[in-house]
C-alpha positions as CSV (number, residue, x, y, z in Angstrom):
1,M,-34.8,-161.3,-82.1
2,I,-37.6,-159.5,-80.3
3,K,-38.1,-155.9,-82.0
4,L,-38.3,-152.6,-79.8
5,G,-40.4,-149.6,-80.5
6,V,-41.4,-146.2,-78.5
7,S,-44.7,-144.4,-78.9
8,L,-45.1,-140.6,-79.8
9,Y,-48.0,-138.4,-79.4
10,P,-47.0,-135.3,-81.4
11,E,-50.1,-133.3,-80.4
12,Q,-48.8,-133.3,-76.9
13,E,-44.9,-132.8,-77.7
14,T,-42.6,-130.6,-79.3
15,A,-40.6,-131.4,-82.2
16,E,-37.5,-130.8,-80.2
17,E,-38.6,-133.3,-77.5
18,I,-39.5,-135.9,-80.4
19,E,-36.1,-135.9,-82.0
20,S,-34.3,-136.2,-78.6
21,Y,-36.3,-139.1,-77.8
22,L,-35.7,-141.0,-81.0
23,Q,-32.1,-140.1,-80.9
24,L,-31.9,-141.7,-77.5
25,A,-34.1,-144.6,-78.5
26,Q,-31.8,-145.3,-81.4
27,K,-28.9,-145.4,-79.2
28,Y,-30.4,-148.2,-77.4
29,G,-31.7,-150.4,-80.1
30,F,-35.4,-149.2,-80.8
31,T,-36.3,-149.5,-84.3
32,K,-40.2,-148.8,-84.4
33,V,-42.5,-145.9,-83.7
34,F,-46.3,-146.2,-82.8
35,T,-48.4,-143.0,-83.0
36,S,-51.9,-142.4,-82.8
37,L,-53.3,-140.6,-86.1
38,F,-56.8,-139.7,-84.9
39,S,-55.6,-137.8,-81.9
40,V,-54.4,-134.7,-84.1
41,E,-57.1,-131.9,-84.6
42,G,-57.1,-129.8,-87.8
43,S,-57.4,-129.7,-91.5
44,I,-56.5,-132.6,-93.7
45,E,-53.7,-130.7,-95.0
46,D,-52.4,-129.8,-91.2
47,I,-52.8,-133.4,-90.3
48,I,-50.8,-134.8,-93.3
49,K,-47.9,-132.3,-92.8
50,Y,-48.0,-133.1,-89.1
51,F,-47.4,-136.7,-89.5
52,S,-45.3,-136.4,-92.6
53,D,-42.9,-134.2,-90.5
54,L,-43.0,-137.1,-87.8
55,C,-42.4,-139.9,-90.4
56,D,-39.2,-138.0,-91.9
57,V,-37.7,-137.4,-88.3
58,A,-38.3,-141.2,-87.5
59,H,-36.7,-142.3,-90.9
60,R,-34.0,-140.4,-90.2
61,Y,-33.2,-142.5,-87.3
62,G,-33.7,-145.8,-89.1
63,M,-37.3,-146.4,-87.5
64,E,-40.5,-147.7,-89.3
65,V,-43.6,-145.9,-88.2
66,Y,-47.0,-147.6,-87.1
67,G,-50.0,-145.3,-87.6
68,D,-53.1,-146.1,-85.3
69,C,-56.3,-145.3,-87.3
70,N,-60.1,-145.9,-87.2
71,A,-62.9,-145.8,-89.5
72,R,-63.9,-142.2,-88.6
73,F,-60.4,-141.1,-89.3
74,F,-60.5,-142.9,-92.6
75,M,-63.2,-140.7,-93.7
76,Q,-62.0,-137.7,-92.3
77,I,-58.5,-137.8,-94.1
78,G,-60.1,-138.9,-97.5
79,A,-58.9,-142.4,-97.7
80,T,-60.9,-145.5,-99.1
81,P,-60.0,-149.1,-98.5
82,E,-59.2,-149.4,-102.2
83,D,-56.8,-146.2,-101.9
84,L,-54.5,-145.9,-99.1
85,S,-52.2,-143.5,-101.0
86,V,-52.6,-140.6,-98.4
87,F,-51.0,-142.7,-95.7
88,K,-48.2,-143.7,-97.8
89,N,-47.6,-140.1,-98.8
90,M,-47.4,-139.3,-95.0
91,G,-44.5,-141.8,-94.7
92,L,-46.2,-144.2,-92.8
93,D,-44.7,-148.0,-93.2
94,V,-47.5,-149.8,-91.2
95,L,-51.3,-148.9,-90.9
96,R,-53.1,-150.0,-87.7
97,L,-56.8,-150.6,-88.0
98,D,-58.0,-150.1,-84.4
99,L,-61.3,-151.6,-85.2
100,M,-61.9,-153.1,-88.5
101,F,-64.8,-152.9,-90.9
102,N,-65.8,-156.5,-90.7
103,D,-66.4,-157.1,-94.4
104,D,-64.4,-157.2,-97.9
105,R,-63.1,-153.8,-96.9
106,D,-60.7,-155.1,-94.4
107,V,-59.3,-157.5,-97.1
108,A,-58.7,-154.4,-99.4
109,I,-56.8,-152.8,-96.9
110,V,-54.6,-155.7,-96.2
111,N,-53.9,-156.3,-99.8
112,N,-53.2,-152.6,-100.6
113,D,-51.1,-151.7,-103.5
114,Q,-49.2,-149.2,-101.8
115,G,-46.9,-151.5,-99.9
116,L,-48.3,-150.7,-96.7
117,G,-48.0,-153.4,-94.0
118,V,-51.3,-153.7,-91.9
119,Q,-51.8,-154.3,-88.1
120,L,-54.9,-156.0,-87.1
121,N,-56.4,-155.8,-83.7
122,A,-55.0,-159.0,-82.0
123,S,-57.9,-159.1,-79.4
124,L,-60.1,-159.7,-82.2
125,V,-59.3,-163.3,-83.5
126,P,-62.6,-163.9,-85.1
127,A,-62.3,-160.9,-87.3
128,V,-58.6,-161.8,-88.2
129,K,-59.8,-165.3,-89.1
130,R,-62.3,-164.0,-91.3
131,I,-59.9,-161.7,-93.2
132,L,-57.6,-164.5,-93.8
133,E,-60.4,-166.9,-95.0
134,M,-61.6,-164.1,-97.4
135,G,-58.1,-163.8,-98.9
136,G,-56.0,-161.4,-97.0
137,D,-52.4,-161.8,-97.3
138,K,-51.0,-162.9,-94.2
139,S,-47.5,-161.9,-95.0
140,R,-48.8,-158.3,-95.0
141,I,-50.4,-158.7,-91.5
142,I,-49.0,-158.0,-87.9
143,G,-51.3,-158.8,-84.9
144,S,-51.2,-155.7,-82.6
145,Y,-52.5,-155.7,-79.1
146,N,-54.3,-152.7,-77.5
147,F,-52.8,-151.0,-74.8
148,Y,-55.1,-149.9,-71.5
149,P,-54.7,-146.6,-69.8
150,L,-57.2,-147.6,-67.2
151,R,-56.2,-149.5,-64.3
152,N,-57.6,-153.0,-64.0
153,S,-58.7,-153.1,-67.5
154,G,-55.8,-155.0,-69.0
155,A,-55.5,-158.4,-70.7
156,G,-54.4,-161.4,-68.7
157,S,-51.4,-163.3,-69.5
158,E,-53.3,-166.5,-70.5
159,D,-55.4,-164.4,-72.9
160,V,-52.2,-163.2,-74.7
161,L,-50.5,-166.7,-74.5
162,E,-53.7,-168.2,-76.3
163,T,-54.0,-165.4,-78.9
164,N,-50.2,-165.9,-79.7
165,Q,-50.6,-169.5,-80.1
166,F,-53.1,-168.7,-82.9
167,F,-51.0,-166.0,-84.6
168,R,-47.9,-168.2,-84.4
169,S,-49.9,-171.1,-86.1
170,E,-50.6,-168.8,-89.0
171,G,-47.1,-167.4,-89.2
172,I,-48.0,-163.9,-88.3
173,S,-46.0,-162.0,-85.9
174,T,-47.6,-160.1,-82.8
175,Q,-46.8,-156.6,-81.1
176,I,-47.4,-155.8,-77.7
177,F,-47.3,-152.8,-75.4
178,I,-45.4,-152.5,-72.0
179,S,-45.3,-149.4,-69.9
180,S,-42.8,-146.8,-68.8
181,N,-43.0,-146.2,-65.0
182,V,-42.1,-142.5,-65.4
183,K,-44.4,-140.3,-63.2
184,G,-46.7,-138.4,-65.8
185,A,-45.6,-140.4,-68.9
186,H,-48.7,-140.0,-71.2
187,G,-50.4,-141.8,-74.0
188,P,-53.1,-140.2,-76.1
189,W,-55.6,-139.5,-73.5
190,P,-55.6,-137.5,-70.5
191,V,-54.8,-140.5,-68.1
192,S,-51.5,-141.3,-66.7
193,D,-51.4,-144.6,-64.8
194,G,-49.5,-146.6,-67.1
195,L,-50.1,-148.0,-70.5
196,P,-49.4,-151.7,-70.9
197,T,-51.4,-154.5,-72.6
198,I,-51.3,-156.9,-69.7
199,E,-52.6,-155.9,-66.5
200,E,-50.3,-157.7,-64.2
201,D,-47.3,-155.6,-65.8
202,R,-48.6,-152.2,-64.9
203,D,-46.2,-151.7,-62.1
204,L,-43.5,-154.0,-63.0
205,P,-40.0,-152.7,-63.7
206,I,-39.8,-152.3,-67.4
207,G,-36.9,-155.0,-68.1
208,L,-39.3,-157.6,-66.2
209,Q,-42.2,-156.5,-68.5
210,L,-39.9,-157.3,-71.4
211,R,-39.0,-160.8,-70.2
212,H,-42.8,-161.3,-69.5
213,V,-43.9,-160.7,-73.0
214,Y,-41.1,-162.6,-74.5
215,A,-41.9,-165.6,-72.4
216,L,-45.6,-165.3,-73.9
217,G,-44.1,-165.4,-77.3
218,C,-44.5,-161.8,-78.7
219,D,-42.3,-160.7,-81.6
220,E,-42.5,-156.8,-81.0
221,V,-42.7,-154.6,-78.0
222,I,-43.6,-151.0,-77.9
223,I,-43.5,-148.7,-74.9
224,G,-47.0,-147.4,-74.8
225,N,-46.5,-144.2,-73.0
226,A,-44.1,-141.5,-73.5
227,F,-41.7,-140.5,-72.6
228,A,-39.7,-143.3,-71.3
229,S,-36.5,-142.4,-69.3
230,E,-33.0,-143.1,-70.3
231,E,-32.6,-145.6,-67.2
232,E,-35.4,-147.3,-68.8
233,L,-34.2,-147.4,-72.3
234,K,-30.9,-148.8,-71.0
235,E,-32.7,-151.3,-68.8
236,I,-34.4,-152.7,-71.8
237,A,-31.1,-153.0,-73.7
238,D,-29.2,-154.6,-70.9
239,T,-32.3,-157.1,-70.7
240,I,-31.8,-157.9,-74.4
241,K,-28.0,-158.7,-73.8
242,E,-29.2,-161.2,-71.2
243,M,-31.9,-162.6,-73.3
244,Y,-29.8,-163.1,-76.5
245,V,-26.5,-165.2,-75.5
246,F,-23.9,-167.3,-77.2
247,A,-23.3,-170.8,-76.0
248,E,-20.1,-172.4,-76.8
249,D,-19.9,-176.0,-78.5
250,R,-17.6,-178.5,-76.9
251,P,-15.9,-181.5,-78.6
252,F,-16.7,-183.9,-75.7
253,Y,-20.6,-183.6,-76.4
254,F,-21.5,-187.1,-77.6
255,P,-24.2,-187.1,-80.5
256,G,-26.9,-188.6,-78.3
257,I,-27.2,-185.3,-76.2
258,R,-25.7,-182.8,-78.9
259,N,-29.3,-181.7,-80.2
260,E,-30.6,-181.3,-76.4
261,I,-27.7,-178.8,-75.3
262,P,-28.4,-175.0,-76.3
263,I,-25.2,-174.1,-78.8
264,G,-24.5,-171.1,-80.7
265,D,-26.6,-168.1,-80.7
266,I,-29.5,-168.8,-78.3
267,E,-32.5,-166.9,-76.8
268,R,-33.4,-167.4,-73.1
269,I,-35.6,-165.9,-70.1
270,P,-33.3,-164.5,-67.7
271,L,-34.3,-164.5,-64.0
272,T,-32.6,-162.4,-61.4
273,I,-31.1,-164.3,-58.4
274,E,-30.2,-162.9,-55.1
275,T,-27.0,-165.1,-54.2
276,V,-25.4,-166.0,-51.0
277,S,-22.2,-164.3,-50.5
278,D,-19.7,-167.1,-50.4
279,L,-20.4,-168.5,-53.7
280,A,-17.2,-170.4,-55.2
281,D,-15.8,-169.1,-58.5
282,S,-16.8,-172.3,-60.2
283,E,-20.5,-171.7,-58.9
284,K,-20.3,-168.1,-60.2
285,E,-19.3,-169.4,-63.5
286,L,-22.1,-172.0,-63.4
287,L,-24.5,-169.5,-62.9
288,F,-23.4,-166.4,-64.7
289,G,-21.1,-167.5,-67.4
290,F,-22.7,-170.9,-68.5
291,N,-25.2,-170.1,-71.1
292,K,-26.7,-173.6,-71.5
293,H,-29.3,-173.7,-68.9
294,T,-32.5,-175.4,-70.5
295,T,-35.3,-177.1,-68.7
296,S,-35.6,-180.7,-68.5
297,E,-38.6,-182.7,-69.2
298,Y,-40.2,-182.9,-65.7
299,I,-40.5,-179.5,-63.7
300,H,-43.1,-180.7,-61.1
301,T,-40.5,-180.7,-58.3
302,I,-37.7,-178.8,-59.6
303,I,-36.5,-176.9,-62.9
304,R,-33.7,-179.1,-63.7
305,S,-30.6,-177.7,-65.8
306,R,-28.3,-180.7,-66.7
307,W,-25.8,-179.7,-68.7
308,G,-23.3,-178.4,-66.4
309,R,-22.4,-181.9,-65.4
310,F,-20.7,-182.2,-68.8
311,D,-18.8,-178.8,-68.8
312,F,-17.8,-178.9,-65.0
313,R,-17.4,-182.6,-64.5
314,F,-13.6,-182.1,-63.6
315,T,-14.0,-179.1,-61.7
316,P,-14.5,-179.3,-58.0
317,I,-17.6,-178.0,-56.4
318,P,-16.8,-178.6,-52.9
319,P,-20.1,-179.0,-50.4
320,R,-20.9,-175.8,-48.6
321,P,-22.6,-175.8,-45.3
322,C,-26.2,-174.6,-45.2
323,E,-28.4,-174.4,-42.3
324,K,-31.6,-175.2,-44.4
325,E,-33.1,-178.2,-43.5
326,Y,-35.6,-177.8,-46.6
327,F,-35.2,-176.1,-49.8
328,E,-38.2,-173.8,-50.5
329,S,-39.8,-172.8,-54.0
330,G,-37.6,-170.4,-55.8
331,D,-34.3,-171.3,-54.0
332,V,-31.5,-172.2,-56.5
333,V,-29.1,-175.2,-55.8
334,I,-26.0,-176.2,-57.4
335,L,-25.1,-179.9,-57.2
336,N,-21.9,-180.5,-55.6
337,D,-19.0,-183.2,-55.0
338,N,-21.1,-185.3,-52.8
339,I,-23.2,-186.7,-55.9
340,N,-20.2,-186.7,-58.4
341,R,-22.2,-188.3,-61.3
342,Y,-24.5,-185.1,-61.4
343,K,-22.4,-182.5,-59.8
344,G,-22.6,-179.1,-62.0
345,E,-26.2,-179.5,-62.4
346,V,-28.4,-176.4,-61.3
347,H,-31.8,-176.7,-59.9
348,I,-34.6,-174.3,-59.3
349,V,-36.8,-175.6,-56.6
350,K,-40.5,-175.9,-57.4
351,T,-41.9,-177.5,-54.6
352,K,-40.2,-178.0,-50.9
353,I,-37.4,-180.8,-51.0
354,R,-34.7,-181.8,-48.3
355,N,-31.3,-180.7,-48.1
356,D,-29.6,-183.9,-48.0
357,G,-25.8,-182.4,-48.6
358,T,-25.6,-183.0,-52.2
359,M,-26.7,-179.5,-53.1
360,N,-25.2,-176.1,-52.5
361,Y,-27.7,-173.3,-51.8
362,A,-26.6,-170.7,-54.3
363,G,-29.5,-168.1,-53.8
364,R,-33.2,-167.3,-54.3
365,I,-35.2,-166.1,-57.5
366,R,-36.7,-162.6,-56.6
367,D,-40.0,-162.6,-55.4
368,E,-41.3,-160.5,-58.1
369,E,-40.2,-162.8,-60.7
370,M,-41.3,-166.0,-59.5
371,F,-44.1,-166.0,-62.1
372,L,-41.5,-166.4,-64.9
373,L,-40.9,-169.9,-63.6
374,D,-44.6,-170.9,-65.0
375,Y,-43.0,-170.3,-68.4
376,L,-40.0,-172.6,-68.0
377,K,-41.5,-175.5,-69.8
378,Y,-39.6,-178.5,-71.4
379,R,-36.4,-177.4,-73.4
380,V,-37.0,-173.4,-72.5
381,N,-33.7,-171.7,-72.2
382,F,-33.1,-169.7,-69.1
383,G,-30.2,-167.8,-67.5
384,F,-29.4,-165.9,-64.4
385,I,-28.8,-162.1,-63.5
386,Q,-27.1,-161.3,-60.4
387,A,-29.2,-158.9,-58.2
């Protein structure tokens, strides 16, 4: 299951605000805290005390702490690549290298004897490859994307998808940032215009951002700015419930298809659908209670979910009148009693198709979520959320 985290910038936040936020985040299933180590001013002793207090509070709420660090802060705090004890003494669980040294010091940090996990900048794949080639222990590494306070400067989806494929091939997890839309939510710098990794996510609802980065293959997601609202944290938790569901087995699934049908605990990409008002109960069950929608092999014309025709083969799906001569991209249709062998299949239209009377118009994917259809490749599970 994708892991969730929040960000804290204690130089801008009171101890009371931090504790209240972590208590709220824990309530909604968050288990990680990201913080920026080099944003705090003061003596070495002050800085160590500062982050020790933060780690104590975070650990009290069962959260791991990721501390973002750079080379200047290394020297400032008195750490060396061979001795990371100061970070361990702070209580950090994972050290993030914002920029790497690009030599054997990086390997020493990764292979540290303090038991610290190490995040490497996921945007710098050549540097990560070099660390692995020099003997860096990949079991200690997490690929961590940057966030982008400056509008129009963020990553593209294809960049993240390609990078994730590299990390996945090495068996390394990736962490990415999404953004609260709360006005005035802050990061470490005096800019308040969202704090995502992916530029196109900057203004999207936070639950949709989560679905996007999941579709791209990310393993951990951090809300980059603080503080997200309770409504946003709940939206994240509700989205997780739609992403991870249980699909019941059936005794009549024969061996030839059993391996194709989602069964048991599954993960999926949920899509919000604006439905027509006169859906039959069987159609509502197909859309919202049937957790076995998975993409068939060819998706040029329709995204086809086949397996409803097995579970609903004895359930009437009467044709409903529809004035549409053609169904358009984003329309969702359910095959009805007029095509009995296939009735119960659910299709999402990709390209314009004629309404021949065998399909009941069920509704339409929200326009802002249409981009998620690009991630529904062969055997990718999906589902529907009612608008």
